N, C-alpha and C positions, 0 to 999 in steps of 0.2 A: 593452392589457395588457403588450405587449412593452416599450414605452417606460417603463412604470411600474417595471420591474425595476431601472432606474437609480436609483430612490429606495429600494430595499430596504436594510435595516440592514446595516452592515458593508461597503458598496461603496466608501466613502471618496470618493463623488462629490458628495453633497449639499453638503458644505462648500465645494467649489470652485464649484458651481452658485450658491450664495448669494453667494460672493465675486464671481462673474461678474455677478450681478444688482446687487450694490452698485456695481460699476464702471459698469454701464449707467445706473443712477440718477444717479451723479455726472456722467457724460457728458451725460445729458439735462438735468440742472440747469445744467450749464455752458453748454450750447447755449441754454437758456432765458434765462440771464443775458445772454449775448452779444447776443441779439436782443430784449432787453427784454420778454420774455414775449409778444411780438406774436403769434407763431404759436399759442401755448398759448391765448391769449384767443380767437383765431379758432376753434380746435377746441372750446373750452368753449361758445362762443356757438352753434356749429352743433349741439352736443348739446342745448342748451336749446331751440333752435328746433325740432328734430326731436321732442323730447318734447312741446312745446306743440302742434305740428300733430297729433300722434298722440293725446294725451289731452285737449287743450283747456285745459290749465293747466300751470303750472310746478311739477311734482311732483318734489321733490328725491330721492324714493325711486328714481325711474327713472334719474336722473342717477348716483346712487350705484351702482345696478345696472350701468349702462353702464360706470362706472369699474372695477368689479370684473371685468366681462367683459374689459375691456382688459388688466387685470393678468393674468388667467388666460391670455389669448391671448399676452401677452408672455412669460409663464413657459413656455408650451408651445413657443414659438419658440426661447427660450433653451435649453430642454432638447434640442430637436431639433438645434439648431445645435451644441451641445456634443457631442452624440452623433456627429454627422458629422465634427466636428473631430478627435475622438479616433479615430474609425474611419478617417479618411484617413491618419492617422499609423500606426496599428497594422497596417493592411492591408499596409503595406510590410514589416513585420517578421514577420507571421504567414503560415502556408502559405495557398495559394489556397483559396477557399470558406470560410475561417474567419471572415470578417467578419460573416457572417450570424448567427453565434452568439457575437459578441463579448461582449455583456453576460452571457451564460451562462458564458463562459470566465472573465471577471473575477470574477463572483459565486462561481463554483466555487473559484477559487484563493484568494479572500479567506476563504471559509468553511473550506476544507480546511486552510489555514494556521493556523487557530485550533483545530484538532482536537487531541485528546490525543496525547502522545508514546507510541508503541507500539513495543516491540522484539520482533521475531519471531525465534525461534531454531530452526534445523533445516537441512533440505536436501532435495534430490530434488524430485519432482513435487508432493508435498503442500504444500511451503512456497510454491511459485509460485502454486498455486491460492488459498491464503489471501491472498497479497499482492495478487492481482487484485481481491479483494473489499475488503480493508482500504484500498486507495488511493482508494476511492470515499467513504470516511468521514473520512480524515485524510491530510495529506501529511507529517505528522511521524512517519513510520514508518522504522524501521531494521531491515534484515534481517542477522542474524548467521549466517553460512553456514559449514557444515562444509567442511573442506579435506582430508578423508581419502579421497575418491573415487579409486580407482585403476583404474577400468574404462573401456572405450570410448575416445573421442577425448581425454577429460580425462586418462586414464591414460597414453596415448601421449605427450601433450604434457608431462606431468609427468616421464616418464622421459627424453624426448629433450631437453627444455629446462631441466629442473631447477626448474620453477615449481610453485606450488600449483595443483591442478586447477581449471580455469576453468568447467567445465560447470554446476555448481549456481549459481555466481555469475552466469553468463550468463542462466540461466533466471530468476533473481530480477530482473535488470536488465530483461529483456523484460517480466516480469510487472508491474513498476512503471512501465513506459514509458508516456509520453503522446505518441506520435509516429505517423507515417504507417504504415498496415498493411504497406506495401512494406518499410519499414525493419525491422519486426518479422520479416517473412518472411526478409529477408536475414540477420539475425543467427541465425535458427534453421535456415538452409539447410545441408544436409549434402552434401558433394561425393560424387559417384558415380564408378563406374569402377574401374579396377585400379591407379591411380597411388598414390603415397605420400599424396596428399591424400584418397584415398577414405575415407569415414567420418568425416572431420573436419568439425566445424561451423564455419561462417564466423565466428560470434560468438566461439568459442573461440580461433580464430586471431587475431582482432582484439584480444582481451584480452591474449593472449600477446605480440603485437607491441607493443601499447601499454605493457605491463609492461617490455619491453626498451627502448623509446624513453624512457620516463619514469624507468626504473631502480627502480620500486617498484610493487608490485601494488595497493596502496591508492590511490596517485595514479592508476594506470591505470584503476581503477574509477570514480574521480571524473570523469576525462575522458570515459570511456565513457558515464557517466550524462548528461553534457551532450549527447552525440550523440543519445541516445535520449529526452531530456527526461524523465528519471526523476523520479517523485514520491517523494521520500524518499532513503534511502541504503542501499547494499549494501556490507557489510563482511565480510571473512573473519574467522573466529574467531582464526586465527593466520596468520602469514606464513611459518611454518617448514614444512619438508618432513617430513611425518609418515606413519605407517602405523597402521592400526587392526588390532588383534589381538583375538581372542576366546578366553577360557578356557571350555572346555565343562564340563558337569557330570561328564563321565567323566574330567576332568583333562587332556585333550588341548588343544593350543593351535592355533588356525587363524590364519595370518598373512595379512592383506590384506582390505580391506573387501569386495571383489567375491567373495572365496572363502568368506566366512562363511556365506552362505545355502546355498552348494553343499555344505557339510559335512553338512547335515541332522541336526544334533545339538542337544541342548538347551543353550542358552547360559547360563553361570553369571555371567559378567562380561566386560566389554570393557575394553581399555586401549590407550593410545597408545604407539608406539615412535618416538622416545624418550619416556619417561614425562613428563619435565619440558619442557613446551612453553609458550613465552611467548605470551600473548594480545596481540591488537592493542589498543592503548590506547583507540582510538576506540570499539571494541566494548564495552569495559568501561564507558566513560563513558555510552554509550547505554543500557546495562542499568541503571546506577545512577540515571540521570536519568529513566527511563521512568515513565509513569503505569501502564502495563500491560506485562507480559512474557508472551508466548505461546510455548509449546513445541508444535511439531508444527503440523499433522499430518504424518506421514511415517514412514518405516521407523524403528522404535524404536531398534534397536541400531546401525544403519549411517548414519542421518541425524541423529537427535537427540543420541544419546549422545556422538559424537565432539566436539561442541561443549562438553559438560559436563566432558570430560576435560582440556580446556585450562586451564592454571593461571590462577586468578583469575576464571574464568567463573562457577563455582558460588558462590563467595563474593559476587560482584557480584549474582547473582540472589537468593541467600538474604538478603542484607543490604539489598537495595533495598526501598523503601517501596511499590513497584508491586504491583498485584494480579497474581498469577501464575496463568496459565491453561494447562492442558494439553488439547489437542484429541486425543481418543483416535481411533485408526483404526477404521473401520467393519468391515473384514475382517481376519482374521489373515493373516500373511505367511508363505508356505511357506519352511521352512528357517530361519526367524528367530523367529517368534512362534506357532508351531503350538500350538493348544490354549489360548492365552492369553485370559484374561478381561480386562475393563476394569481390575479392581483389580490384576492382575498387571502390566499396562502401567505403572500408576501406581507400584506398589511398586518396579519395576525402576529407574524414574527417581529415586525417593526414596533407594534404596540407593546409587545412584551420586552423587547431587547433595546429599542432605541433606533433612531433614524440611520445611524452609521453602521448598522449591523449587516447590511446588504448593499453591495455595489452592483452586482450583476445577478440576474436570475436566468437559469438555463431551463428551457421548456422544450417538450417534445414537439416536433413538427410533422412527424409521420402519422398519417391517418390510421386509426385503429380499424382493422378488418371488421366487416359487418357481422360475421359469425361470432367473433369474440365480443363485440359490443353486446350482442344478444345474450351471450353466455354470462357476461359480467352484470348485465342489467337484472338478471334473475336474483342476484344477491344485493342489488341496490347500488352498484358501482357504475359510474359513467365517466367518459373521458373528461379531463379537466379542460375547460374552455380557456384559451389564451386571449385575454382582453387587453390588447396592446395599449389602447388609449389610457386605461386605468393604470396600467403598469408604468407608463410614461409619467403620469401625474404623481406617482409615488417617488419618482426620481431615481429609478433603478434602470440599468442597462438590460435590454432583453436580447438573449441569444437563443435563436431557434435552431434545433438540430435533430437529426435522426438519433433517437436514444434507445429504442426498444428492440427486443429480440423478435417479436412478431411471429412466434411459432404457435404453440397451443395455449399460451398464456401471455399476458402483458407484463413483462418485466423489463427493468432497465438492463441494458447490455453493458457488462463491465468495461470492455474495450472502448465502446463508443463514449461512455461516460468519461473515461480516462482521457481520451483524445481531446474531447471538448473542454474539459477542465484544464488540462495542461496547455491547451492553445491559449486560453484566457490568461493563465499564469505567465507564460512566456511573453505574451504581448504586453503585459503590464509591469514586467520586471524592470 
């Protein structure tokens, strides 16, 4: 069965196998002409003699069967030979131990390359979880990532080097990577100790260095993608230095993405400083050309919203012919979405981006285990209530599905997310 995979649709192998067979036939005919069919006559005579000795008569059915068996044997030999010819070349280029799954790798890349174009908008851990699932369904995926992060290693590099924060970009690169586990660990490694490198991620430093070498962060991401063998593209929403501010319901203003949850106030609206920030053209193109645009999952105001505030992003989303899907968080986020229902998440996005920014919202339908509820309640997080009536009033389709891992923490499951997103995509194509 393993050899038969070479004959699967879309492998682009059968055509060359047939051409190889035609060449063998021409060579065989040429040899027969050169030797005046002498050897072919001997073979044919031996077959007839064997048939006569076995059956006592010259039955042409048996000779035809013998001929078909010879054709089948020849095709198997050609297939096997072709496989080993390709394998002998590819093993020089692929990592060790990859040759055993060569046909699977080729089939996967052929099929994924034909997948729908999906643009994913967001940031933080939630976006990387979704990307880990989506890359199993299509390699035509583009992550449009927030650049408003001002905390941790990203914030320090942003202040010290004057570059856009690389942390969320790094996480997306790693999530879409198709490389050795050691390389993934290397990019996610954080330096310890008390030196100035302490707390910095190697991947952040790599992207920062690549940005300085190439002179452009977009080019740096493209080159970094080659190192990690990324399936798809990772793009910043903007290349400009921005700050995320929040206008609270009491009228106060909190400046800085990392400080917004710490204020523990109800958020009325968020904005960028400066307000007019130019979008990366490649990000706009990806949104306009996508078959599906996915918002989230992730922090509503600090991961998803900053992208929507970049000039041109909302217009690209709203005017795109793509199906627009929002993946609602399973739990509320302390200091950011306290007491929020699913409809309140959706309404916040529509208020910032416009009515046509969401067609469908995917919400979790699996009850959160009681022990995990108590665990999350200690930090002020609670399951997001799915209020169907309010969602219907907002004019978005509601898709309920099992989305969580349900182990020792409440996280979205990459495979479940992918399956549900792609189901919507294929049903609306």
